[in-house]
Structures are given as structure tokens and as C-alpha cells.
PyMOL CGO cylinders between C-alpha atoms (Angstrom):
from pymol import cmd
from pymol.cgo import CYLINDER

trace = [
    CYLINDER, 0.32, -0.20, -0.38, 2.62, 2.55, 1.28, 0.3, 1, 1, 1, 1, 1, 1,
    CYLINDER, 2.62, 2.55, 1.28, 5.38, 1.22, -2.40, 0.3, 1, 1, 1, 1, 1, 1,
    CYLINDER, 5.38, 1.22, -2.40, 1.97, 2.84, -4.30, 0.3, 1, 1, 1, 1, 1, 1,
    CYLINDER, 1.97, 2.84, -4.30, 1.31, 5.60, -2.35, 0.3, 1, 1, 1, 1, 1, 1,
    CYLINDER, 1.31, 5.60, -2.35, 4.80, 7.06, -3.49, 0.3, 1, 1, 1, 1, 1, 1,
    CYLINDER, 4.80, 7.06, -3.49, 4.27, 5.98, -6.99, 0.3, 1, 1, 1, 1, 1, 1,
    CYLINDER, 4.27, 5.98, -6.99, 0.69, 7.45, -7.49, 0.3, 1, 1, 1, 1, 1, 1,
    CYLINDER, 0.69, 7.45, -7.49, 2.67, 10.36, -5.66, 0.3, 1, 1, 1, 1, 1, 1,
    CYLINDER, 2.67, 10.36, -5.66, 5.59, 10.83, -7.63, 0.3, 1, 1, 1, 1, 1, 1,
    CYLINDER, 5.59, 10.83, -7.63, 4.11, 10.43, -11.52, 0.3, 1, 1, 1, 1, 1, 1,
    CYLINDER, 4.11, 10.43, -11.52, 0.91, 11.87, -13.19, 0.3, 1, 1, 1, 1, 1, 1,
    CYLINDER, 0.91, 11.87, -13.19, -2.08, 10.45, -11.93, 0.3, 1, 1, 1, 1, 1, 1,
    CYLINDER, -2.08, 10.45, -11.93, -5.51, 11.22, -12.88, 0.3, 1, 1, 1, 1, 1, 1,
    CYLINDER, -5.51, 11.22, -12.88, -7.84, 11.71, -10.46, 0.3, 1, 1, 1, 1, 1, 1,
    CYLINDER, -7.84, 11.71, -10.46, -9.54, 8.79, -10.96, 0.3, 1, 1, 1, 1, 1, 1,
    CYLINDER, -9.54, 8.79, -10.96, -6.33, 7.12, -9.89, 0.3, 1, 1, 1, 1, 1, 1,
    CYLINDER, -6.33, 7.12, -9.89, -5.93, 9.12, -7.15, 0.3, 1, 1, 1, 1, 1, 1,
    CYLINDER, -5.93, 9.12, -7.15, -9.61, 8.45, -5.68, 0.3, 1, 1, 1, 1, 1, 1,
    CYLINDER, -9.61, 8.45, -5.68, -8.89, 4.84, -6.39, 0.3, 1, 1, 1, 1, 1, 1,
    CYLINDER, -8.89, 4.84, -6.39, -5.48, 4.77, -4.10, 0.3, 1, 1, 1, 1, 1, 1,
    CYLINDER, -5.48, 4.77, -4.10, -7.91, 6.80, -1.13, 0.3, 1, 1, 1, 1, 1, 1,
    CYLINDER, -7.91, 6.80, -1.13, -10.06, 4.98, -1.49, 0.3, 1, 1, 1, 1, 1, 1,
    CYLINDER, -10.06, 4.98, -1.49, -8.29, 1.17, -0.78, 0.3, 1, 1, 1, 1, 1, 1,
    CYLINDER, -8.29, 1.17, -0.78, -6.36, 2.93, 1.56, 0.3, 1, 1, 1, 1, 1, 1,
    CYLINDER, -6.36, 2.93, 1.56, -9.64, 3.57, 4.07, 0.3, 1, 1, 1, 1, 1, 1,
    CYLINDER, -9.64, 3.57, 4.07, -11.25, -0.14, 2.62, 0.3, 1, 1, 1, 1, 1, 1,
    CYLINDER, -11.25, -0.14, 2.62, -7.04, -1.06, 4.42, 0.3, 1, 1, 1, 1, 1, 1,
    CYLINDER, -7.04, -1.06, 4.42, -7.48, 0.78, 7.70, 0.3, 1, 1, 1, 1, 1, 1,
    CYLINDER, -7.48, 0.78, 7.70, -11.30, -0.66, 7.94, 0.3, 1, 1, 1, 1, 1, 1,
    CYLINDER, -11.30, -0.66, 7.94, -10.04, -4.22, 7.94, 0.3, 1, 1, 1, 1, 1, 1,
    CYLINDER, -10.04, -4.22, 7.94, -6.96, -4.09, 9.51, 0.3, 1, 1, 1, 1, 1, 1,
    CYLINDER, -6.96, -4.09, 9.51, -9.08, -1.69, 12.31, 0.3, 1, 1, 1, 1, 1, 1,
    CYLINDER, -9.08, -1.69, 12.31, -11.17, -4.18, 12.44, 0.3, 1, 1, 1, 1, 1, 1,
    CYLINDER, -11.17, -4.18, 12.44, -9.36, -7.49, 12.43, 0.3, 1, 1, 1, 1, 1, 1,
    CYLINDER, -9.36, -7.49, 12.43, -7.05, -6.28, 14.75, 0.3, 1, 1, 1, 1, 1, 1,
    CYLINDER, -7.05, -6.28, 14.75, -10.05, -4.83, 17.48, 0.3, 1, 1, 1, 1, 1, 1,
    CYLINDER, -10.05, -4.83, 17.48, -11.55, -7.93, 17.64, 0.3, 1, 1, 1, 1, 1, 1,
    CYLINDER, -11.55, -7.93, 17.64, -7.64, -10.01, 18.14, 0.3, 1, 1, 1, 1, 1, 1,
    CYLINDER, -7.64, -10.01, 18.14, -7.01, -7.82, 20.60, 0.3, 1, 1, 1, 1, 1, 1,
    CYLINDER, -7.01, -7.82, 20.60, -10.59, -7.95, 22.60, 0.3, 1, 1, 1, 1, 1, 1,
    CYLINDER, -10.59, -7.95, 22.60, -9.07, -12.40, 22.21, 0.3, 1, 1, 1, 1, 1, 1,
    CYLINDER, -9.07, -12.40, 22.21, -5.87, -11.52, 24.20, 0.3, 1, 1, 1, 1, 1, 1,
    CYLINDER, -5.87, -11.52, 24.20, -7.95, -9.49, 26.66, 0.3, 1, 1, 1, 1, 1, 1,
    CYLINDER, -7.95, -9.49, 26.66, -5.58, -6.26, 25.03, 0.3, 1, 1, 1, 1, 1, 1,
    CYLINDER, -5.58, -6.26, 25.03, -6.91, -3.83, 28.37, 0.3, 1, 1, 1, 1, 1, 1,
    CYLINDER, -6.91, -3.83, 28.37, -6.51, -0.67, 25.94, 0.3, 1, 1, 1, 1, 1, 1,
    CYLINDER, -6.51, -0.67, 25.94, -8.55, -2.24, 24.11, 0.3, 1, 1, 1, 1, 1, 1,
    CYLINDER, -8.55, -2.24, 24.11, -10.94, 1.08, 24.45, 0.3, 1, 1, 1, 1, 1, 1,
    CYLINDER, -10.94, 1.08, 24.45, -9.02, 3.94, 24.08, 0.3, 1, 1, 1, 1, 1, 1,
    CYLINDER, -9.02, 3.94, 24.08, -6.86, 1.79, 20.67, 0.3, 1, 1, 1, 1, 1, 1,
    CYLINDER, -6.86, 1.79, 20.67, -9.81, 1.69, 18.63, 0.3, 1, 1, 1, 1, 1, 1,
    CYLINDER, -9.81, 1.69, 18.63, -10.42, 5.37, 19.98, 0.3, 1, 1, 1, 1, 1, 1,
    CYLINDER, -10.42, 5.37, 19.98, -7.20, 6.25, 18.25, 0.3, 1, 1, 1, 1, 1, 1,
    CYLINDER, -7.20, 6.25, 18.25, -8.54, 3.71, 14.68, 0.3, 1, 1, 1, 1, 1, 1,
    CYLINDER, -8.54, 3.71, 14.68, -12.04, 6.55, 14.47, 0.3, 1, 1, 1, 1, 1, 1,
    CYLINDER, -12.04, 6.55, 14.47, -10.18, 9.15, 15.49, 0.3, 1, 1, 1, 1, 1, 1,
    CYLINDER, -10.18, 9.15, 15.49, -6.79, 7.89, 12.82, 0.3, 1, 1, 1, 1, 1, 1,
    CYLINDER, -6.79, 7.89, 12.82, -9.44, 7.54, 9.80, 0.3, 1, 1, 1, 1, 1, 1,
    CYLINDER, -9.44, 7.54, 9.80, -11.01, 10.82, 10.94, 0.3, 1, 1, 1, 1, 1, 1,
    CYLINDER, -11.01, 10.82, 10.94, -8.20, 12.88, 10.48, 0.3, 1, 1, 1, 1, 1, 1,
    CYLINDER, -8.20, 12.88, 10.48, -7.87, 11.55, 7.12, 0.3, 1, 1, 1, 1, 1, 1,
    CYLINDER, -7.87, 11.55, 7.12, -11.18, 11.82, 5.82, 0.3, 1, 1, 1, 1, 1, 1,
    CYLINDER, -11.18, 11.82, 5.82, -10.69, 15.44, 6.88, 0.3, 1, 1, 1, 1, 1, 1,
    CYLINDER, -10.69, 15.44, 6.88, -7.37, 15.88, 5.71, 0.3, 1, 1, 1, 1, 1, 1,
    CYLINDER, -7.37, 15.88, 5.71, -8.25, 13.66, 2.06, 0.3, 1, 1, 1, 1, 1, 1,
    CYLINDER, -8.25, 13.66, 2.06, -11.62, 16.93, 2.13, 0.3, 1, 1, 1, 1, 1, 1,
    CYLINDER, -11.62, 16.93, 2.13, -9.68, 19.54, 2.52, 0.3, 1, 1, 1, 1, 1, 1,
    CYLINDER, -9.68, 19.54, 2.52, -8.06, 18.83, -1.15, 0.3, 1, 1, 1, 1, 1, 1,
    CYLINDER, -8.06, 18.83, -1.15, -7.93, 21.69, -3.90, 0.3, 1, 1, 1, 1, 1, 1,
    CYLINDER, -7.93, 21.69, -3.90, -5.31, 20.12, -5.97, 0.3, 1, 1, 1, 1, 1, 1,
    CYLINDER, -5.31, 20.12, -5.97, -4.58, 16.69, -7.68, 0.3, 1, 1, 1, 1, 1, 1,
    CYLINDER, -4.58, 16.69, -7.68, -0.61, 17.96, -6.09, 0.3, 1, 1, 1, 1, 1, 1,
    CYLINDER, -0.61, 17.96, -6.09, -1.77, 17.94, -2.44, 0.3, 1, 1, 1, 1, 1, 1,
    CYLINDER, -1.77, 17.94, -2.44, -3.43, 15.31, -2.63, 0.3, 1, 1, 1, 1, 1, 1,
    CYLINDER, -3.43, 15.31, -2.63, -0.72, 12.98, -3.45, 0.3, 1, 1, 1, 1, 1, 1,
    CYLINDER, -0.72, 12.98, -3.45, 1.22, 15.39, -1.02, 0.3, 1, 1, 1, 1, 1, 1,
    CYLINDER, 1.22, 15.39, -1.02, -1.85, 14.08, 1.19, 0.3, 1, 1, 1, 1, 1, 1,
    CYLINDER, -1.85, 14.08, 1.19, -1.62, 10.46, 0.02, 0.3, 1, 1, 1, 1, 1, 1,
    CYLINDER, -1.62, 10.46, 0.02, 2.54, 10.73, 1.44, 0.3, 1, 1, 1, 1, 1, 1,
    CYLINDER, 2.54, 10.73, 1.44, 1.73, 11.74, 4.88, 0.3, 1, 1, 1, 1, 1, 1,
    CYLINDER, 1.73, 11.74, 4.88, -0.86, 9.68, 5.30, 0.3, 1, 1, 1, 1, 1, 1,
    CYLINDER, -0.86, 9.68, 5.30, 0.91, 6.66, 4.90, 0.3, 1, 1, 1, 1, 1, 1,
    CYLINDER, 0.91, 6.66, 4.90, 3.84, 7.56, 6.52, 0.3, 1, 1, 1, 1, 1, 1,
    CYLINDER, 3.84, 7.56, 6.52, 1.51, 8.37, 8.95, 0.3, 1, 1, 1, 1, 1, 1,
    CYLINDER, 1.51, 8.37, 8.95, 0.06, 5.50, 9.69, 0.3, 1, 1, 1, 1, 1, 1,
    CYLINDER, 0.06, 5.50, 9.69, 2.57, 2.78, 9.21, 0.3, 1, 1, 1, 1, 1, 1,
    CYLINDER, 2.57, 2.78, 9.21, 5.08, 4.83, 11.06, 0.3, 1, 1, 1, 1, 1, 1,
    CYLINDER, 5.08, 4.83, 11.06, 3.55, 5.94, 13.90, 0.3, 1, 1, 1, 1, 1, 1,
    CYLINDER, 3.55, 5.94, 13.90, 0.35, 4.00, 14.15, 0.3, 1, 1, 1, 1, 1, 1,
    CYLINDER, 0.35, 4.00, 14.15, 2.18, 0.36, 13.26, 0.3, 1, 1, 1, 1, 1, 1,
    CYLINDER, 2.18, 0.36, 13.26, 5.64, 0.77, 13.88, 0.3, 1, 1, 1, 1, 1, 1,
    CYLINDER, 5.64, 0.77, 13.88, 3.86, 2.26, 17.36, 0.3, 1, 1, 1, 1, 1, 1,
    CYLINDER, 3.86, 2.26, 17.36, 1.08, 1.82, 18.76, 0.3, 1, 1, 1, 1, 1, 1,
    CYLINDER, 1.08, 1.82, 18.76, 0.32, -2.28, 17.08, 0.3, 1, 1, 1, 1, 1, 1,
    CYLINDER, 0.32, -2.28, 17.08, 3.55, -3.31, 18.77, 0.3, 1, 1, 1, 1, 1, 1,
    CYLINDER, 3.55, -3.31, 18.77, 2.59, -2.02, 22.22, 0.3, 1, 1, 1, 1, 1, 1,
    CYLINDER, 2.59, -2.02, 22.22, -0.04, -4.95, 21.44, 0.3, 1, 1, 1, 1, 1, 1,
    CYLINDER, -0.04, -4.95, 21.44, 2.10, -7.62, 21.17, 0.3, 1, 1, 1, 1, 1, 1,
    CYLINDER, 2.10, -7.62, 21.17, 4.43, -6.48, 24.16, 0.3, 1, 1, 1, 1, 1, 1,
    CYLINDER, 4.43, -6.48, 24.16, 0.75, -6.60, 26.21, 0.3, 1, 1, 1, 1, 1, 1,
    CYLINDER, 0.75, -6.60, 26.21, 0.39, -9.70, 24.99, 0.3, 1, 1, 1, 1, 1, 1,
    CYLINDER, 0.39, -9.70, 24.99, 3.61, -12.03, 25.54, 0.3, 1, 1, 1, 1, 1, 1,
    CYLINDER, 3.61, -12.03, 25.54, 3.72, -9.67, 28.68, 0.3, 1, 1, 1, 1, 1, 1,
    CYLINDER, 3.72, -9.67, 28.68, -0.63, -11.30, 29.75, 0.3, 1, 1, 1, 1, 1, 1,
    CYLINDER, -0.63, -11.30, 29.75, -0.65, -14.50, 28.28, 0.3, 1, 1, 1, 1, 1, 1,
    CYLINDER, -0.65, -14.50, 28.28, 0.38, -18.05, 28.69, 0.3, 1, 1, 1, 1, 1, 1,
    CYLINDER, 0.38, -18.05, 28.69, 2.53, -18.09, 25.65, 0.3, 1, 1, 1, 1, 1, 1,
    CYLINDER, 2.53, -18.09, 25.65, 3.67, -20.77, 24.88, 0.3, 1, 1, 1, 1, 1, 1,
    CYLINDER, 3.67, -20.77, 24.88, 6.62, -21.59, 21.39, 0.3, 1, 1, 1, 1, 1, 1,
    CYLINDER, 6.62, -21.59, 21.39, 4.09, -23.52, 19.83, 0.3, 1, 1, 1, 1, 1, 1,
    CYLINDER, 4.09, -23.52, 19.83, 4.05, -23.96, 16.87, 0.3, 1, 1, 1, 1, 1, 1,
    CYLINDER, 4.05, -23.96, 16.87, 0.32, -23.87, 14.72, 0.3, 1, 1, 1, 1, 1, 1,
    CYLINDER, 0.32, -23.87, 14.72, 0.02, -26.69, 11.84, 0.3, 1, 1, 1, 1, 1, 1,
    CYLINDER, 0.02, -26.69, 11.84, -2.58, -25.10, 9.06, 0.3, 1, 1, 1, 1, 1, 1,
    CYLINDER, -2.58, -25.10, 9.06, -2.70, -26.12, 5.27, 0.3, 1, 1, 1, 1, 1, 1,
    CYLINDER, -2.70, -26.12, 5.27, -4.31, -24.74, 1.68, 0.3, 1, 1, 1, 1, 1, 1,
    CYLINDER, -4.31, -24.74, 1.68, -4.87, -26.20, -1.51, 0.3, 1, 1, 1, 1, 1, 1,
    CYLINDER, -4.87, -26.20, -1.51, -1.14, -26.95, -2.41, 0.3, 1, 1, 1, 1, 1, 1,
    CYLINDER, -1.14, -26.95, -2.41, -0.55, -30.47, -2.48, 0.3, 1, 1, 1, 1, 1, 1,
    CYLINDER, -0.55, -30.47, -2.48, 1.34, -31.20, 0.81, 0.3, 1, 1, 1, 1, 1, 1,
    CYLINDER, 1.34, -31.20, 0.81, 1.88, -28.09, 1.88, 0.3, 1, 1, 1, 1, 1, 1,
    CYLINDER, 1.88, -28.09, 1.88, 1.50, -27.35, 5.56, 0.3, 1, 1, 1, 1, 1, 1,
    CYLINDER, 1.50, -27.35, 5.56, 1.96, -23.35, 6.71, 0.3, 1, 1, 1, 1, 1, 1,
    CYLINDER, 1.96, -23.35, 6.71, 3.94, -24.07, 10.52, 0.3, 1, 1, 1, 1, 1, 1,
    CYLINDER, 3.94, -24.07, 10.52, 2.33, -20.62, 12.67, 0.3, 1, 1, 1, 1, 1, 1,
    CYLINDER, 2.33, -20.62, 12.67, 3.05, -19.03, 15.30, 0.3, 1, 1, 1, 1, 1, 1,
    CYLINDER, 3.05, -19.03, 15.30, 0.75, -19.20, 18.52, 0.3, 1, 1, 1, 1, 1, 1,
    CYLINDER, 0.75, -19.20, 18.52, 0.28, -15.04, 17.84, 0.3, 1, 1, 1, 1, 1, 1,
    CYLINDER, 0.28, -15.04, 17.84, -0.58, -15.22, 14.44, 0.3, 1, 1, 1, 1, 1, 1,
    CYLINDER, -0.58, -15.22, 14.44, -3.11, -18.25, 15.32, 0.3, 1, 1, 1, 1, 1, 1,
    CYLINDER, -3.11, -18.25, 15.32, -4.13, -16.43, 17.50, 0.3, 1, 1, 1, 1, 1, 1,
    CYLINDER, -4.13, -16.43, 17.50, -5.38, -14.17, 14.76, 0.3, 1, 1, 1, 1, 1, 1,
    CYLINDER, -5.38, -14.17, 14.76, -6.71, -16.16, 12.54, 0.3, 1, 1, 1, 1, 1, 1,
    CYLINDER, -6.71, -16.16, 12.54, -9.09, -17.95, 15.61, 0.3, 1, 1, 1, 1, 1, 1,
    CYLINDER, -9.09, -17.95, 15.61, -10.09, -14.50, 16.34, 0.3, 1, 1, 1, 1, 1, 1,
    CYLINDER, -10.09, -14.50, 16.34, -10.84, -12.43, 12.52, 0.3, 1, 1, 1, 1, 1, 1,
    CYLINDER, -10.84, -12.43, 12.52, -13.77, -12.63, 9.95, 0.3, 1, 1, 1, 1, 1, 1,
    CYLINDER, -13.77, -12.63, 9.95, -10.12, -11.83, 7.69, 0.3, 1, 1, 1, 1, 1, 1,
    CYLINDER, -10.12, -11.83, 7.69, -9.05, -15.17, 5.93, 0.3, 1, 1, 1, 1, 1, 1,
    CYLINDER, -9.05, -15.17, 5.93, -5.71, -15.64, 5.57, 0.3, 1, 1, 1, 1, 1, 1,
    CYLINDER, -5.71, -15.64, 5.57, -5.04, -17.09, 2.49, 0.3, 1, 1, 1, 1, 1, 1,
    CYLINDER, -5.04, -17.09, 2.49, -2.06, -19.12, 0.96, 0.3, 1, 1, 1, 1, 1, 1,
    CYLINDER, -2.06, -19.12, 0.96, 0.71, -16.60, -1.32, 0.3, 1, 1, 1, 1, 1, 1,
    CYLINDER, 0.71, -16.60, -1.32, 1.52, -19.24, -3.55, 0.3, 1, 1, 1, 1, 1, 1,
    CYLINDER, 1.52, -19.24, -3.55, -3.01, -20.69, -4.18, 0.3, 1, 1, 1, 1, 1, 1,
    CYLINDER, -3.01, -20.69, -4.18, -3.82, -17.87, -2.85, 0.3, 1, 1, 1, 1, 1, 1,
    CYLINDER, -3.82, -17.87, -2.85, -6.70, -20.33, -0.96, 0.3, 1, 1, 1, 1, 1, 1,
    CYLINDER, -6.70, -20.33, -0.96, -7.47, -20.39, 2.42, 0.3, 1, 1, 1, 1, 1, 1,
    CYLINDER, -7.47, -20.39, 2.42, -5.20, -21.11, 5.36, 0.3, 1, 1, 1, 1, 1, 1,
    CYLINDER, -5.20, -21.11, 5.36, -7.02, -23.68, 7.53, 0.3, 1, 1, 1, 1, 1, 1,
    CYLINDER, -7.02, -23.68, 7.53, -6.19, -25.91, 10.89, 0.3, 1, 1, 1, 1, 1, 1,
    CYLINDER, -6.19, -25.91, 10.89, -4.48, -29.60, 10.32, 0.3, 1, 1, 1, 1, 1, 1,
    CYLINDER, -4.48, -29.60, 10.32, -7.37, -31.64, 11.76, 0.3, 1, 1, 1, 1, 1, 1,
    CYLINDER, -7.37, -31.64, 11.76, -4.28, -33.45, 13.91, 0.3, 1, 1, 1, 1, 1, 1,
]
cmd.load_cgo(trace, "trace")
């Protein structure tokens, strides 16, 4: 997503392409925030409500930024700001706190979970954190090879 934003911002782009990337950003954020909130709930994250407020503020700030631009170049600049702010500030700082909480407050094991997909004989080895995420998320995680959902292997 950040790479696409950079490409759009640094070449000639029409308004429709820009609208498309903005729509993708908002769709991705909506999905990311929903999945993340389900994960936080599943691990009993103590700052869940505070984190939800941060999510709402990010969406409102970004919507306001986009709404108030006047030119295509200004929109391109805003897309880069959105990508940097969201990726660097939110994901790298705020979201890392969630994983630190999980490690400190849940009975962590080094257990590896085995998942399978449509690829013949292929197994996906997942950490406990990823296993919890998949179980708590409404969104399916797809195999990069076959593009089919990965599911727990019956043992």
C-alpha cells in the first residue's frame, strides 16, 4: 500500500487513479482496524477502548485531510502523509504495544500451529500469535502460492 502511494505521488496521475488509491487506503484501514480490534479482544488487551478511539481518530483525520485538498498535487502530498503517518506512527508504534502486552500477559508458549491450504502436501507453520489472530479475525488468511484460505490441519 505504501509503495503504491509513493508511485502515485511521484508520477503523473489523474484524479480517478488518486481516488482509487484513497479508497483502497480507507478499505484497508477499515479491515485492518476491525481485525486488530477482534485480536485485541481475543487476547484481553487492557487498552482496547483507548485503541479503538485512536482508530476512529486516524480515520477522521485522514478523511478531513482528503476532504480539504484543492489540487491533484496537494492530494498526492496528502497520500504520502497518510501512508507515512499510518504506517510509521500507528503500525510501528501503537500496534507493537499490543504484541508486547500479549507476550507479557498471556501464557505464552513456543507452540507452533500447523495449517494447510489447497497446495498438495504444503503445510504452513504459524506462531501462537498468528494462530490467535486467524481465530479471532473474520478475514481469511490466504496462501501466497494458491491464493486459497489456510485452515488448521486436523491432527
